[in-house]
N, C-alpha and C positions, 0 to 999 in steps of 0.2 A: 196663680192660676194658668192652666195651659192652654195658650192660643192655638186653636185649630187652623189648619193650612187652608188657605182660600181654594176653592173649587177651580178647576182650569175651564177656560173658553178659548175660541180662536177670534182673533180680531185682524181684520183686514188693514195691513199696513203696506203701504207702498205698493198696492196690488197682488201682494203674498198674505196668505193665512197664517198667523204666528200665533202660537199658544202661549197664553199669559194668564197669571192667575186674576180671579174675577174682580179683587181688590183693584188691581193695577189698571184692568179694563175699564173700572168705574172712575177712578181718579185722572188717570192719565190719557185713555182713548175713549172718552165718553161719547163723542159724536161719530165715532167710525162704527160699520157694521160689526156685528159679533154674532158667532155662530158656535152651535154645539159640536165638540169634538166628536161626537159619538154618530149622530144622524145628519149633522150639517144643517140643522133646523135653525132659523133666526132666533137669537136670544136677545133679553133685555137683562142690565142689571138692577138691582134694587136695593135700597140701603135703608139700615135701621140705625137711626141716629140716638141711641142711647147711652149709657155710661160706657158702654163697650160697643162702639160702631162695628156693625156686620153687613158685609156685603153678600147677597145672594144672587144667583143666575135663575132665570126663568124662561122657559121656551114663550115665543111669542104665540105660537098656535100649538098646542098639544097634538099628540098621535101617539098611537098605542105600541110603535116600533123603536122606542128609544127607551134602554135600561137606565138611563138618568131618570127617568120619571116611575119610580116604582109604583106608583097607586095606579098608573095607567099601562105599564108594560104589558104585553100580552105574552111575552116569553121567547117571541123571535124577533131579533132585530133587524130593521132594515131601514133606507135612508128616509128622511123627512120628505112628504109628497112636494114641499115647497123649498127643497134644499137649496142653499145658497152656494154657488161655486165660485 
């Protein structure tokens, strides 16, 4: 079975936003703030602990300006209204 790459997110490490895979953010940086690399909205990691553990990313608050949320995306990308800086 081919393992899919973990989607990226940004984690605030030592005052800098660093892009890391979701599984690393979930395991290593669990307590640190995470944001979407596209809209900079706050994200959380969620785990599925079955025979093949899978970590997913979810926006804390959805909005229609992020292409990473296909079911809500309006077609025009713009920053999250509550973007993390």
